[in-house]
C-alpha positions in Angstrom: -17.7 4.9 2.6 -15.0 3.2 0.6 -11.3 2.9 1.2 -8.6 3.4 -1.5 -6.8 0.1 -1.4 -4.0 -0.6 -3.9 -3.0 -4.1 -4.7 0.8 -4.6 -5.1 3.0 -7.5 -6.1 3.3 -10.0 -8.9 -0.2 -11.4 -9.2 -1.1 -14.0 -11.8 -2.5 -12.5 -15.1 -5.9 -14.0 -14.2 -5.9 -12.2 -10.9 -4.9 -9.0 -12.5 -7.7 -9.3 -15.0 -10.1 -9.8 -12.2 -8.8 -6.6 -10.5 -9.4 -4.7 -13.7 -12.9 -6.2 -14.1 -13.7 -5.0 -10.5 -12.3 -1.5 -11.0 -9.7 -2.2 -8.3 -6.5 -0.1 -7.8 -3.0 -1.2 -8.6 0.5 -0.2 -7.4 3.6 -1.2 -9.3 7.3 -0.8 -9.0 8.6 1.5 -11.9 12.1 0.2 -12.0 11.4 -3.6 -12.1 7.7 -3.8 -13.1 7.5 -1.0 -15.7 7.4 -3.3 -18.7 5.1 -5.9 -17.1 2.5 -4.7 -14.6 2.9 -1.1 -15.5 2.6 -1.5 -19.2 -0.5 -3.7 -18.8 -2.3 -1.3 -16.5 -1.4 1.8 -18.5 -2.8 0.1 -21.6 -5.9 -0.9 -19.6 -6.5 2.8 -18.5 -5.9 4.1 -22.1 -8.4 1.5 -23.5 -10.9 2.0 -20.7 -11.1 5.8 -20.0 -14.1 5.3 -17.7 -12.5 2.8 -15.5 -12.6 3.5 -11.8 -9.2 1.8 -11.3 -6.5 4.0 -9.9 -2.8 3.5 -10.7 0.0 4.2 -8.2 3.6 4.2 -9.4 6.3 3.5 -6.8 9.9 4.8 -7.2 11.4 1.4 -6.5 13.7 2.9 -3.9 13.3 0.0 -1.4 13.6 -2.7 -4.1 16.7 -1.1 -5.5 18.1 -0.8 -2.0 17.7 -4.5 -1.4 19.7 -5.2 -4.6 22.4 -2.6 -3.9 21.2 -0.6 -6.9 20.4 3.1 -7.5 17.3 4.7 -9.1 18.0 7.3 -11.7 15.8 10.2 -10.5 15.8 12.0 -13.9 14.8 8.8 -15.7 12.0 8.4 -13.2 10.8 11.9 -13.8 10.9 11.4 -17.6 8.8 8.2 -17.2 6.0 9.8 -15.2 6.0 12.9 -17.5 5.7 10.6 -20.6 2.6 9.1 -19.0 0.6 12.1 -17.9 -2.9 11.3 -17.0 -2.2 7.6 -16.3 -1.1 7.8 -12.7 -3.2 8.8 -9.8 -0.4 8.7 -7.3 3.4 9.0 -7.7 5.8 8.2 -4.9 8.8 10.4 -4.6 12.3 8.8 -4.8 12.9 8.5 -1.1 16.3 7.6 0.4 16.7 4.3 2.3 19.5 4.7 4.7 22.7 2.6 4.7 23.3 -0.8 3.1 20.6 -3.5 3.1 20.9 -5.8 6.1 23.8 -3.9 7.6 23.7 -1.8 10.7 22.9 1.9 10.0 25.1 4.6 11.3 23.7 7.7 13.0 25.0 9.8 10.0 23.1 7.6 7.5 19.9 7.8 9.5 20.1 11.6 9.8 21.0 12.3 6.2 18.3 10.0 4.6 15.2 12.2 5.3 17.1 15.3 4.1 18.0 13.5 0.8 14.4 12.4 0.5 13.1 15.9 1.0 15.5 17.3 -1.5 14.5 14.6 -4.0 10.8 15.5 -3.5 11.5 19.2 -4.2 13.7 18.3 -7.2 11.0 16.0 -8.7 8.1 18.4 -8.0 9.8 21.3 -9.8 10.3 19.1 -12.9 7.0 17.1 -13.0 4.0 18.0 -15.0 1.5 16.6 -12.5 3.0 18.1 -9.3 0.2 17.4 -6.9 0.2 13.7 -7.6 3.7 13.4 -6.1 3.9 12.1 -2.5 6.7 12.9 -0.1 7.2 10.1 2.4 7.6 10.2 6.2 9.3 7.0 7.6 8.9 5.5 11.0 12.1 6.4 13.0 12.6 9.8 11.4 12.4 13.0 13.4 8.9 14.4 13.4 10.4 17.7 12.2 10.3 16.2 8.7 6.6 15.4 9.0 6.0 19.0 10.2 8.0 20.3 7.3 5.8 18.4 4.8 2.6 19.7 6.5 3.7 23.3 6.8 5.4 23.8 3.4 3.4 25.7 0.9 3.9 26.5 -2.8 2.4 28.9 -5.3 -0.7 30.6 -3.9 -0.1 29.3 -0.4 -1.0 25.8 -1.5 -0.2 22.9 0.8 1.1 19.5 -0.2 -2.2 17.6 -0.7 -1.1 14.0 -0.2 1.8 12.4 1.8 3.0 8.9 2.3 3.4 7.3 5.7 5.8 4.4 6.0 5.7 2.2 9.1 8.7 0.0 9.8 8.2 -3.6 8.6 10.2 -5.0 11.6 8.2 -3.1 14.2 5.4 -4.7 16.3 1.8 -3.9 15.6 1.5 -2.2 19.0 4.5 0.0 18.4 3.3 0.9 15.0 -0.1 1.8 16.4 1.4 4.2 18.9 3.6 5.8 16.3 0.6 6.3 14.0 -1.3 7.9 16.8 1.5 10.4 17.0 1.5 10.9 13.3 -2.1 11.9 13.1 -1.8 14.0 16.2 0.8 16.0 14.5 -1.4 16.2 11.3 -4.4 17.4 13.3 -2.4 20.1 15.0 -0.9 21.4 11.7 -2.0 24.0 9.2 -2.8 21.1 6.8 -5.1 18.9 8.9 -7.0 17.6 5.9 -4.0 16.3 4.0 -4.6 12.8 2.4 -2.3 10.1 3.8 -1.2 6.8 2.2 0.1 3.9 4.3 2.9 2.1 2.6 3.0 -1.7 2.8 0.2 -2.0 5.3 -3.2 -3.7 5.1 -3.8 -4.8 8.6 -7.5 -3.9 8.5 -7.8 -3.3 12.2 -5.1 -0.6 12.0 -6.6 1.0 8.9 -9.9 1.2 10.7 -8.2 2.8 13.8 -6.2 5.5 11.9 -7.7 7.9 9.3 -5.6 6.9 6.3 -7.0 7.8 2.8 -5.3 4.9 1.1 -2.9 1.9 1.6 -1.1 -0.7 -0.4 0.2 -4.2 0.4 1.3 -7.5 -1.1 -0.4 -9.4 1.7 -3.1 -11.0 -0.4 -0.5 -12.6 -2.6 1.9 -13.6 0.2 -0.9 -14.9 2.4 -2.2 -17.1 -0.4 1.3 -18.4 -1.2 1.7 -19.5 2.4 -1.5 -21.5 2.3 -3.9 -19.1 4.0 -7.1 -17.3 3.1 -8.5 -14.2 4.8 -11.7 -14.1 6.7 -13.4 -11.7 9.1 -12.3 -14.0 11.9 -8.6 -14.0 10.8 -6.5 -16.3 8.6 -7.6 -19.8 7.8 -4.7 -22.2 7.1 -5.6 -24.5 4.2 -2.2 -26.2 4.0 -2.2 -29.9 4.0 -0.2 -29.9 7.2 -3.1 -28.2 8.9 -5.6 -30.7 7.5 -6.5 -28.9 4.2 -10.3 -29.0 3.7 -10.8 -30.4 7.2 -9.4 -27.1 8.6 -12.5 -25.4 7.1 -14.9 -28.0 8.4 -13.7 -27.4 11.9 -14.6 -23.7 11.7 -17.8 -22.1 13.1 -20.6 -22.3 10.7 -20.8 -18.5 10.1 -17.2 -18.5 8.9 -17.8 -21.4 6.6 -20.8 -19.5 5.1 -18.6 -16.4 4.7 -16.0 -18.4 2.8 -18.6 -20.0 0.5 -20.1 -16.5 -0.2 -16.7 -15.1 -1.2 -16.1 -18.0 -3.5 -19.5 -17.4 -5.1 -18.9 -13.6 -5.5 -15.6 -14.0 -7.4 -17.5 -15.6 -10.3 -14.5 -17.8 -10.7 -16.4 -21.1 -10.4 -13.8 -22.8 -8.2 -14.5 -24.9 -5.2 -13.2 -24.9 -1.6 -11.3 -28.0 -2.4 -9.4 -26.3 -5.2 -8.4 -23.5 -2.8 -6.4 -26.1 -0.9 -4.3 -27.0 -3.9 -4.0 -23.7 -5.9 -2.2 -20.6 -4.4 -3.4 -18.6 -7.4 -7.0 -19.3 -6.4 -6.2 -18.4 -2.7 -4.8 -15.1 -3.9 -8.0 -14.5 -5.9 -10.1 -15.3 -2.8 -8.0 -12.9 -0.7 -8.4 -10.2 -3.3 -12.2 -10.6 -3.1 -12.1 -10.5 0.7 -10.0 -7.3 0.7 -12.2 -5.7 -2.0 -15.3 -6.4 0.1 -13.6 -4.9 3.1 -12.5 -1.7 1.2 -16.0 -1.2 -0.3 -17.6 -1.5 3.1 -14.8 0.3 5.0 -15.9 2.0 8.3 -13.5 4.2 10.2 -13.7 3.3 13.9 -11.0 5.5 15.4 -9.4 5.1 18.7 -11.6 5.0 21.8 -8.9 5.0 24.4 -5.8 6.8 23.2 -2.5 5.2 24.3 0.3 7.0 26.2 2.7 8.6 23.8 6.0 6.8 23.1 7.4 9.6 21.0 
């Protein structure tokens, strides 16, 4: 059983080409990456109609929020309608409350999910590919909004087929785990228990194996490589010079060393372990391969001992 993993962020052209070659999935930011990543991947899909790659377009709501900018919802709708058949998933224009890095008022926190829901309905009414549009439920919002997404039906009694789940980036792994348990409890007890779910900005593999998400996206392969690390089944390996570089690998258990050598071989990139120490682009490529292997061999493990509810 495979997992639908979407790679996000500004990868090097060589890494993007490798993702295309492997039939991997890509997410891009429509406001700031439309003419770069978006254009390249739309052209790739047009020129390769049999590709298995899926393309996810994000509204750019969070990126715009960090810059104090606004996203034009009608321009966004026009863009996705001009590219019918190219996108497999389309994120609604959700509302990020308040001003970036400033305390949020109670009013801002309460109005944000209502604006997000109104935006979803506005977009859905005007979009050609309505079922590809995902409403988004954010950590911290009242669960009544998740219930609304699950119980709403459209023509012919049809439920929303796909929803986005957005954990808080500043929350602990334990807290997010408990919140996600609650999310899927609500989903199981709804009239739409088989809805597909996408985890925004999350590729902690242990969490994705615990909770039945259909898909997820993250920039972690890029950021991890930039920080000097590579991903392995035993956790991150720090290849930075301050940690000893190549010597850090030689101190690892033999099975982990074999795993690293195997991933290097599978990329077909013909680079060495020594080169990983010096080149963040190669570390990103290594991490892409690791995550692709994980996604292709994905196994849902579930939760053996459910935790006490926090919400």
